[in-house]
C-alpha positions in Angstrom: -52.0 -13.6 -133.5 -51.8 -16.3 -131.2 -53.1 -18.2 -133.6 -50.9 -17.0 -136.4 -47.7 -17.2 -134.3 -48.8 -20.6 -133.0 -49.6 -22.3 -136.3 -47.6 -20.3 -138.7 -44.8 -18.6 -137.2 -43.8 -21.4 -134.9 -43.7 -24.3 -137.8 -42.1 -21.8 -140.2 -39.0 -21.3 -137.8 -38.8 -24.7 -137.2 -38.7 -25.6 -140.5 -36.3 -23.3 -141.3 -33.9 -24.4 -138.8 -34.6 -27.7 -139.3 -33.1 -27.2 -143.0 -29.5 -26.7 -141.6 -29.7 -30.1 -139.7 -29.2 -33.6 -140.9 -29.1 -37.0 -139.3 -25.6 -38.6 -139.6 -23.9 -42.0 -138.2 -20.9 -41.7 -136.2 -19.0 -44.4 -134.7 -18.8 -46.6 -137.6 -19.8 -50.2 -137.8 -22.9 -51.8 -136.3 -22.7 -50.0 -132.9 -23.2 -46.6 -134.6 -24.9 -43.9 -133.2 -27.3 -41.5 -135.6 -26.6 -37.9 -134.3 -28.0 -34.6 -135.8 -25.3 -32.8 -137.0 -25.1 -29.3 -138.5 -24.7 -29.4 -142.4 -25.0 -25.6 -143.5 -26.6 -25.4 -146.9 -25.9 -29.4 -147.7 -29.7 -30.0 -147.5 -30.5 -27.1 -149.9 -28.0 -28.3 -152.3 -29.3 -31.3 -152.3 -32.7 -29.9 -152.9 -32.0 -28.2 -156.4 -30.4 -31.1 -157.4 -32.7 -33.3 -156.5 -34.6 -34.9 -160.2 -37.7 -35.9 -158.5 -38.4 -32.3 -157.1 -37.2 -30.6 -160.5 -39.4 -32.5 -162.7 -42.1 -31.7 -160.3 -41.8 -28.4 -160.5 -41.8 -28.5 -164.3 -45.4 -30.3 -164.0 -46.5 -27.9 -161.9 -45.5 -24.8 -164.1 -47.5 -26.4 -166.7 -50.6 -27.6 -164.4 -50.6 -23.6 -163.0 -50.3 -22.2 -167.2 -53.8 -24.2 -167.7 -55.3 -23.6 -164.0 -54.6 -20.4 -163.0 -55.3 -18.3 -166.3 -59.2 -20.3 -166.7 -59.6 -19.7 -163.2 -59.2 -16.0 -163.1 -60.8 -15.9 -166.7 -63.8 -17.5 -166.4 -64.4 -15.9 -162.5 -64.5 -12.2 -164.3 -66.4 -13.4 -166.8 -69.2 -14.4 -164.9 -68.6 -11.9 -162.6 -69.5 -9.3 -165.6 -72.1 -11.4 -166.8 -74.2 -11.3 -163.4 -73.3 -7.5 -163.4 -74.4 -6.8 -166.4 -78.0 -5.0 -166.6 -79.9 -7.6 -168.8 -78.6 -10.9 -166.8 -81.9 -12.3 -164.9 -81.9 -14.8 -161.8 -78.6 -13.2 -160.3 -79.2 -14.3 -157.0 -79.5 -18.3 -158.5 -76.6 -17.3 -160.4 -74.1 -16.3 -157.7 -75.3 -19.4 -155.6 -75.0 -21.9 -158.1 -71.2 -21.0 -159.7 -70.5 -20.2 -155.8 -71.4 -23.7 -154.5 -68.3 -25.9 -156.1 -66.1 -23.7 -153.7 -68.2 -25.3 -150.2 -67.1 -28.8 -151.5 -63.8 -30.1 -150.0 -61.1 -30.6 -152.0 -60.8 -34.4 -151.2 -64.2 -34.7 -151.8 -64.2 -32.9 -155.1 -61.1 -34.7 -155.9 -63.1 -38.1 -155.4 -66.3 -37.3 -157.0 -64.3 -36.4 -160.1 -62.2 -39.1 -159.9 -64.9 -41.7 -160.9 -66.4 -39.7 -163.0 -63.0 -39.6 -164.9 -62.6 -43.7 -164.6 -63.4 -45.6 -167.8 -65.6 -47.8 -166.1 -67.8 -45.1 -164.4 -67.1 -42.1 -166.3 -70.4 -40.7 -168.0 -68.7 -39.2 -170.7 -66.7 -42.1 -171.7 -70.4 -43.6 -171.5 -71.4 -41.5 -174.2 -68.1 -41.1 -176.6 -68.1 -45.1 -176.2 -71.8 -44.9 -177.6 -70.9 -42.7 -180.2 -68.1 -44.9 -181.2 -65.6 -42.5 -180.4 -63.7 -44.5 -177.5 -62.9 -43.6 -174.1 -61.8 -40.3 -173.2 -58.0 -40.0 -171.5 -58.8 -38.2 -168.3 -56.2 -40.1 -166.3 -53.6 -40.8 -169.5 -50.5 -38.7 -169.6 -51.5 -36.6 -172.0 -54.9 -35.5 -170.1 -53.6 -35.5 -166.8 -52.8 -31.6 -166.9 -56.5 -31.1 -167.9 -58.5 -33.3 -165.7 -56.5 -31.9 -162.6 -56.8 -28.4 -163.6 -60.6 -29.1 -164.3 -61.1 -30.1 -160.8 -59.6 -26.7 -159.1 -60.9 -24.4 -161.9 -64.4 -25.9 -161.1 -64.2 -25.3 -157.5 -62.3 -22.5 -157.2 -64.3 -19.7 -159.9 -66.7 -19.0 -157.0 -64.7 -17.4 -154.5 -62.8 -15.3 -157.1 -66.0 -14.7 -158.9 -67.4 -13.6 -155.7 -64.2 -11.4 -154.7 -64.5 -9.7 -158.3 -68.6 -9.4 -158.4 -68.5 -7.2 -155.4 -65.6 -5.0 -156.7 -68.0 -4.4 -159.3 -71.1 -3.6 -157.6 -69.1 -1.1 -155.6 -68.6 0.9 -159.3 -70.4 4.4 -159.4 -73.5 3.8 -161.5 -72.9 7.4 -162.3 -70.1 6.8 -164.1 -71.3 3.7 -166.4 -74.9 5.4 -167.0 -72.5 8.0 -168.7 -70.7 5.8 -170.8 -73.8 4.4 -172.1 -75.5 7.8 -172.9 -72.2 8.3 -174.8 -73.1 5.1 -177.1 -70.9 2.6 -175.3 -72.3 -0.9 -175.2 -72.3 -3.4 -172.8 -69.1 -5.0 -173.9 -67.4 -1.9 -174.4 -68.6 -0.8 -170.9 -67.2 -3.9 -169.6 -63.9 -3.9 -170.9 -63.2 0.2 -170.6 -64.4 0.9 -167.5 -65.8 -2.2 -165.8 -62.3 -4.2 -165.7 -60.0 -1.5 -165.5 -61.8 -0.4 -161.9 -61.6 -3.5 -160.5 -57.7 -3.7 -160.7 -57.1 -4.2 -157.4 -59.7 -7.3 -157.2 -58.1 -9.0 -160.1 -54.8 -8.8 -158.3 -56.3 -10.2 -155.3 -57.7 -13.0 -157.3 -54.4 -13.4 -159.0 -52.4 -13.6 -155.6 -55.5 -16.4 -154.3 -55.2 -18.5 -157.7 -50.9 -18.6 -157.9 -51.1 -19.7 -154.2 -53.2 -22.2 -155.1 -51.6 -23.8 -157.6 -48.4 -24.0 -156.1 -49.9 -25.8 -153.6 -51.3 -28.4 -155.6 -51.3 -31.5 -153.4 -54.5 -32.7 -153.1 -55.8 -33.4 -156.2 -52.9 -35.4 -157.3 -52.9 -37.2 -154.3 -56.3 -38.5 -154.2 -56.5 -39.4 -158.0 -53.3 -41.5 -157.5 -54.9 -44.6 -156.5 -56.9 -44.3 -159.7 -53.9 -44.5 -161.9 -50.5 -45.4 -163.3 -49.7 -41.6 -164.4 -49.7 -40.1 -161.2 -46.5 -40.8 -158.8 -45.6 -40.1 -154.9 -43.5 -37.6 -156.3 -45.4 -36.1 -158.9 -45.9 -32.6 -157.1 -43.6 -31.2 -155.1 -45.5 -31.3 -152.3 -45.7 -34.7 -153.0 -42.4 -34.8 -152.6 -41.8 -33.3 -149.6 -44.7 -35.4 -148.0 -42.9 -38.1 -149.0 -39.5 -37.1 -147.8 -41.0 -36.1 -144.4 -43.0 -38.9 -143.7 -41.7 -41.9 -145.4 -38.3 -42.0 -145.9 -38.5 -40.5 -142.6 -36.0 -37.6 -144.2 -37.4 -34.4 -142.0 -34.1 -32.4 -143.0 -34.8 -32.5 -146.9 -38.3 -31.9 -146.5 -37.6 -29.0 -144.7 -35.5 -27.4 -146.4 -37.6 -28.3 -149.8 -40.5 -26.4 -148.2 -38.6 -23.3 -147.7 -37.5 -23.3 -151.4 -40.8 -23.8 -152.2 -42.1 -21.1 -150.2 -39.1 -18.6 -151.1 -40.2 -19.4 -154.6 -44.0 -19.1 -153.8 -43.3 -15.5 -152.1 -40.9 -14.5 -154.9 -43.6 -15.7 -158.0 -46.3 -13.5 -155.9 -44.3 -10.6 -155.9 -43.7 -10.6 -159.6 -47.3 -11.2 -160.6 -48.7 -8.5 -157.8 -46.1 -5.7 -160.0 -47.1 -7.0 -163.3 -51.5 -6.9 -162.6 -50.9 -3.4 -161.2 -49.0 -2.4 -164.3 -51.4 -3.6 -166.4 -54.2 -2.2 -164.0 -52.2 1.0 -164.5 -52.1 0.8 -168.0 -55.8 0.2 -168.2 -57.2 2.8 -166.2 -55.3 5.7 -167.9 
């Protein structure tokens, strides 16, 4: 609780308080002094009309539409395959799928970045040898998939493990009864296993959504490798620029609060929707 208060509650309260203040030049002329003044919701109005931040939210939405369903879908698929009765080398499979999650995000972004560069990409080497040209991993129309690939590659293992643990808690008697009634492996998975792991799906959905909304490391690491990523490509990159490059802490604090409130709202909506779908599946 002490660590939670020190590193979460206190910074959140400081950001919330700072979002209502701004630096203003008083006195006029060269001899004017900068003072911190209370500006009510002026910073929030500027944030909501900030073209760079709004454009970053749009790019974040496109990225989330790609990354979140892929992460959850592949995690569920791998968990079901590892839980199937005829699957071999389950321990090796769990380890192999989980290992990318242990790779730090910065390292993963740099590793994939060099595999995306036309000069060092093994994938583009193959396509060039086949006469198909270079794969545009870091071009504007291929950038969303490239960034999503990094997060999906690193995030599947953790979500798979959560779902797989929930699958292992399903009573064997229920599955055996379904097989006696003539249900195949696919029917058992879709009609019994998936509905019964609804809480795990809710949890992994929230995790994947929060990870998507906090996108920063991957585009920041790829930015030196391409001109397609600007310093405001993602909302958190805009907040970082305002706070540490432009020294506009008040605007950055207001943008952080807007992003936090939006994240909480979207998480609640996803939680309600997934729970309702899970209850319908169980019914």
